[in-house]
N, CA, C and O atoms as a GROMACS GRO file, in nm:
protein
  236
    1UNK      N    1   6.004  -9.906  -6.496
    1UNK     CA    2   5.901 -10.007  -6.495
    1UNK      C    3   5.771  -9.946  -6.544
    1UNK      O    4   5.745  -9.826  -6.529
    2UNK      N    5   5.693 -10.029  -6.603
    2UNK     CA    6   5.567  -9.985  -6.661
    2UNK      C    7   5.452 -10.006  -6.564
    2UNK      O    8   5.457 -10.093  -6.477
    3UNK      N    9   5.350  -9.928  -6.579
    3UNK     CA   10   5.227  -9.946  -6.500
    3UNK      C   11   5.129 -10.039  -6.572
    3UNK      O   12   5.022 -10.070  -6.520
    4UNK      N   13   5.165 -10.081  -6.690
    4UNK     CA   14   5.082 -10.172  -6.768
    4UNK      C   15   5.063 -10.303  -6.690
    4UNK      O   16   5.162 -10.363  -6.647
    5UNK      N   17   4.938 -10.348  -6.669
    5UNK     CA   18   4.915 -10.469  -6.591
    5UNK      C   19   4.978 -10.594  -6.654
    5UNK      O   20   4.995 -10.695  -6.586
    6UNK      N   21   5.013 -10.588  -6.781
    6UNK     CA   22   5.077 -10.703  -6.846
    6UNK      C   23   5.229 -10.691  -6.849
    6UNK      O   24   5.296 -10.769  -6.917
    7UNK      N   25   5.284 -10.594  -6.776
    7UNK     CA   26   5.429 -10.573  -6.776
    7UNK      C   27   5.502 -10.697  -6.725
    7UNK      O   28   5.600 -10.741  -6.786
    8UNK      N   29   5.456 -10.754  -6.615
    8UNK     CA   30   5.513 -10.877  -6.560
    8UNK      C   31   5.430 -10.994  -6.611
    8UNK      O   32   5.307 -10.986  -6.617
    9UNK      N   33   5.497 -11.100  -6.646
    9UNK     CA   34   5.428 -11.219  -6.693
    9UNK      C   35   5.461 -11.335  -6.601
    9UNK      O   36   5.576 -11.353  -6.562
   10UNK      N   37   5.360 -11.412  -6.566
   10UNK     CA   38   5.380 -11.531  -6.487
   10UNK      C   39   5.450 -11.636  -6.572
   10UNK      O   40   5.414 -11.657  -6.688
   11UNK      N   41   5.550 -11.701  -6.514
   11UNK     CA   42   5.626 -11.801  -6.587
   11UNK      C   43   5.659 -11.916  -6.493
   11UNK      O   44   5.717 -11.894  -6.386
   12UNK      N   45   5.623 -12.036  -6.531
   12UNK     CA   46   5.656 -12.153  -6.450
   12UNK      C   47   5.804 -12.180  -6.464
   12UNK      O   48   5.861 -12.166  -6.572
   13UNK      N   49   5.868 -12.218  -6.355
   13UNK     CA   50   6.012 -12.238  -6.353
   13UNK      C   51   6.059 -12.340  -6.458
   13UNK      O   52   6.172 -12.330  -6.506
   14UNK      N   53   5.976 -12.434  -6.493
   14UNK     CA   54   6.016 -12.535  -6.591
   14UNK      C   55   6.042 -12.473  -6.729
   14UNK      O   56   6.112 -12.533  -6.811
   15UNK      N   57   5.988 -12.355  -6.755
   15UNK     CA   58   6.003 -12.290  -6.886
   15UNK      C   59   6.117 -12.188  -6.890
   15UNK      O   60   6.144 -12.131  -6.996
   16UNK      N   61   6.183 -12.164  -6.778
   16UNK     CA   62   6.289 -12.063  -6.776
   16UNK      C   63   6.402 -12.098  -6.871
   16UNK      O   64   6.457 -12.009  -6.936
   17UNK      N   65   6.437 -12.225  -6.881
   17UNK     CA   66   6.544 -12.266  -6.971
   17UNK      C   67   6.517 -12.230  -7.116
   17UNK      O   68   6.611 -12.203  -7.191
   18UNK      N   69   6.392 -12.228  -7.156
   18UNK     CA   70   6.355 -12.190  -7.292
   18UNK      C   71   6.345 -12.038  -7.307
   18UNK      O   72   6.383 -11.982  -7.410
   19UNK      N   73   6.294 -11.974  -7.204
   19UNK     CA   74   6.267 -11.830  -7.211
   19UNK      C   75   6.391 -11.746  -7.184
   19UNK      O   76   6.424 -11.656  -7.261
   20UNK      N   77   6.460 -11.777  -7.071
   20UNK     CA   78   6.578 -11.700  -7.029
   20UNK      C   79   6.683 -11.795  -6.972
   20UNK      O   80   6.700 -11.799  -6.850
   21UNK      N   81   6.752 -11.870  -7.055
   21UNK     CA   82   6.849 -11.969  -7.005
   21UNK      C   83   6.960 -11.909  -6.920
   21UNK      O   84   7.020 -11.980  -6.838
   22UNK      N   85   6.990 -11.781  -6.936
   22UNK     CA   86   7.094 -11.718  -6.856
   22UNK      C   87   7.056 -11.708  -6.708
   22UNK      O   88   7.142 -11.681  -6.624
   23UNK      N   89   6.928 -11.730  -6.675
   23UNK     CA   90   6.884 -11.727  -6.535
   23UNK      C   91   6.910 -11.858  -6.462
   23UNK      O   92   6.914 -11.861  -6.339
   24UNK      N   93   6.927 -11.967  -6.535
   24UNK     CA   94   6.938 -12.099  -6.474
   24UNK      C   95   7.045 -12.108  -6.365
   24UNK      O   96   7.016 -12.166  -6.260
   25UNK      N   97   7.166 -12.056  -6.382
   25UNK     CA   98   7.265 -12.069  -6.274
   25UNK      C   99   7.223 -12.000  -6.144
   25UNK      O  100   7.266 -12.041  -6.036
   26UNK      N  101   7.141 -11.900  -6.153
   26UNK     CA  102   7.100 -11.825  -6.034
   26UNK      C  103   6.990 -11.896  -5.955
   26UNK      O  104   6.968 -11.865  -5.838
   27UNK      N  105   6.922 -11.990  -6.016
   27UNK     CA  106   6.814 -12.060  -5.946
   27UNK      C  107   6.868 -12.149  -5.835
   27UNK      O  108   6.792 -12.189  -5.746
   28UNK      N  109   6.995 -12.179  -5.837
   28UNK     CA  110   7.054 -12.261  -5.733
   28UNK      C  111   7.105 -12.182  -5.613
   28UNK      O  112   7.159 -12.241  -5.520
   29UNK      N  113   7.088 -12.052  -5.615
   29UNK     CA  114   7.133 -11.972  -5.502
   29UNK      C  115   7.053 -12.006  -5.376
   29UNK      O  116   6.932 -12.029  -5.385
   30UNK      N  117   7.119 -12.010  -5.261
   30UNK     CA  118   7.047 -12.039  -5.137
   30UNK      C  119   6.951 -11.925  -5.100
   30UNK      O  120   6.957 -11.816  -5.156
   31UNK      N  121   6.866 -11.954  -5.006
   31UNK     CA  122   6.772 -11.853  -4.956
   31UNK      C  123   6.847 -11.730  -4.909
   31UNK      O  124   6.954 -11.739  -4.848
   32UNK      N  125   6.789 -11.615  -4.937
   32UNK     CA  126   6.847 -11.489  -4.895
   32UNK      C  127   6.934 -11.422  -5.001
   32UNK      O  128   6.974 -11.307  -4.984
   33UNK      N  129   6.962 -11.492  -5.108
   33UNK     CA  130   7.045 -11.435  -5.214
   33UNK      C  131   6.957 -11.375  -5.322
   33UNK      O  132   6.852 -11.429  -5.355
   34UNK      N  133   7.002 -11.264  -5.377
   34UNK     CA  134   6.932 -11.196  -5.487
   34UNK      C  135   7.028 -11.180  -5.603
   34UNK      O  136   7.149 -11.189  -5.588
   35UNK      N  137   6.972 -11.158  -5.718
   35UNK     CA  138   7.057 -11.130  -5.833
   35UNK      C  139   6.988 -11.031  -5.925
   35UNK      O  140   6.865 -11.020  -5.929
   36UNK      N  141   7.071 -10.959  -5.998
   36UNK     CA  142   7.023 -10.864  -6.097
   36UNK      C  143   7.116 -10.877  -6.217
   36UNK      O  144   7.237 -10.860  -6.205
   37UNK      N  145   7.058 -10.908  -6.332
   37UNK     CA  146   7.139 -10.915  -6.453
   37UNK      C  147   7.075 -10.827  -6.560
   37UNK      O  148   6.952 -10.817  -6.569
   38UNK      N  149   7.159 -10.766  -6.638
   38UNK     CA  150   7.118 -10.680  -6.748
   38UNK      C  151   7.231 -10.684  -6.850
   38UNK      O  152   7.338 -10.739  -6.820
   39UNK      N  153   7.211 -10.630  -6.967
   39UNK     CA  154   7.321 -10.630  -7.066
   39UNK      C  155   7.449 -10.568  -7.006
   39UNK      O  156   7.448 -10.455  -6.958
   40UNK      N  157   7.555 -10.643  -7.012
   40UNK     CA  158   7.686 -10.600  -6.960
   40UNK      C  159   7.687 -10.569  -6.811
   40UNK      O  160   7.769 -10.490  -6.764
   41UNK      N  161   7.596 -10.632  -6.734
   41UNK     CA  162   7.590 -10.608  -6.591
   41UNK      C  163   7.542 -10.732  -6.519
   41UNK      O  164   7.448 -10.798  -6.564
   42UNK      N  165   7.607 -10.766  -6.408
   42UNK     CA  166   7.567 -10.878  -6.325
   42UNK      C  167   7.599 -10.843  -6.180
   42UNK      O  168   7.709 -10.797  -6.149
   43UNK      N  169   7.502 -10.865  -6.091
   43UNK     CA  170   7.523 -10.840  -5.949
   43UNK      C  171   7.453 -10.949  -5.871
   43UNK      O  172   7.338 -10.983  -5.900
   44UNK      N  173   7.522 -11.003  -5.772
   44UNK     CA  174   7.466 -11.106  -5.685
   44UNK      C  175   7.500 -11.065  -5.543
   44UNK      O  176   7.615 -11.032  -5.513
   45UNK      N  177   7.400 -11.066  -5.453
   45UNK     CA  178   7.426 -11.025  -5.316
   45UNK      C  179   7.334 -11.099  -5.221
   45UNK      O  180   7.230 -11.152  -5.258
   46UNK      N  181   7.377 -11.100  -5.096
   46UNK     CA  182   7.303 -11.166  -4.989
   46UNK      C  183   7.229 -11.061  -4.908
   46UNK      O  184   7.284 -10.957  -4.873
   47UNK      N  185   7.103 -11.089  -4.878
   47UNK     CA  186   7.022 -11.000  -4.797
   47UNK      C  187   6.956 -11.082  -4.687
   47UNK      O  188   6.855 -11.148  -4.712
   48UNK      N  189   7.010 -11.080  -4.565
   48UNK     CA  190   6.954 -11.161  -4.458
   48UNK      C  191   6.811 -11.123  -4.421
   48UNK      O  192   6.741 -11.202  -4.359
   49UNK      N  193   6.767 -11.003  -4.457
   49UNK     CA  194   6.630 -10.962  -4.427
   49UNK      C  195   6.528 -11.041  -4.506
   49UNK      O  196   6.409 -11.038  -4.475
   50UNK      N  197   6.572 -11.113  -4.609
   50UNK     CA  198   6.479 -11.194  -4.689
   50UNK      C  199   6.443 -11.325  -4.621
   50UNK      O  200   6.347 -11.391  -4.660
   51UNK      N  201   6.519 -11.362  -4.520
   51UNK     CA  202   6.496 -11.489  -4.452
   51UNK      C  203   6.416 -11.463  -4.325
   51UNK      O  204   6.457 -11.386  -4.239
   52UNK      N  205   6.303 -11.527  -4.316
   52UNK     CA  206   6.215 -11.513  -4.200
   52UNK      C  207   6.219 -11.644  -4.123
   52UNK      O  208   6.183 -11.749  -4.175
   53UNK      N  209   6.262 -11.638  -3.999
   53UNK     CA  210   6.269 -11.756  -3.914
   53UNK      C  211   6.166 -11.740  -3.804
   53UNK      O  212   6.168 -11.642  -3.729
   54UNK      N  213   6.076 -11.833  -3.797
   54UNK     CA  214   5.971 -11.829  -3.694
   54UNK      C  215   6.001 -11.935  -3.587
   54UNK      O  216   6.058 -12.040  -3.617
   55UNK      N  217   5.963 -11.906  -3.465
   55UNK     CA  218   5.984 -12.001  -3.355
   55UNK      C  219   5.905 -12.128  -3.382
   55UNK      O  220   5.792 -12.122  -3.430
   56UNK      N  221   5.961 -12.241  -3.351
   56UNK     CA  222   5.896 -12.372  -3.363
   56UNK      C  223   5.854 -12.402  -3.506
   56UNK      O  224   5.759 -12.477  -3.528
   57UNK      N  225   5.924 -12.345  -3.604
   57UNK     CA  226   5.895 -12.369  -3.746
   57UNK      C  227   5.750 -12.341  -3.783
   57UNK      O  228   5.695 -12.406  -3.871
   58UNK      N  229   5.689 -12.246  -3.718
   58UNK     CA  230   5.550 -12.208  -3.750
   58UNK      C  231   5.554 -12.101  -3.857
   58UNK      O  232   5.602 -11.990  -3.833
   59UNK      N  233   5.504 -12.131  -3.972
   59UNK     CA  234   5.504 -12.036  -4.083
   59UNK      C  235   5.369 -11.974  -4.089
   59UNK      O  236   5.343 -11.890  -4.175
   0.00000   0.00000   0.00000
């Protein structure tokens, strides 16, 4: 990863189909699921630590 402040670019989800259509199937994953794709590589896994449940639905 680069330290360049422009390394990551903000992208609205509506534009993903134009920019990276291969990401579209992953957008339907339920909460807690992660994915990593690269040339000739795909990994999808569940991480329960990503889900935060607060008492009485207080966020």
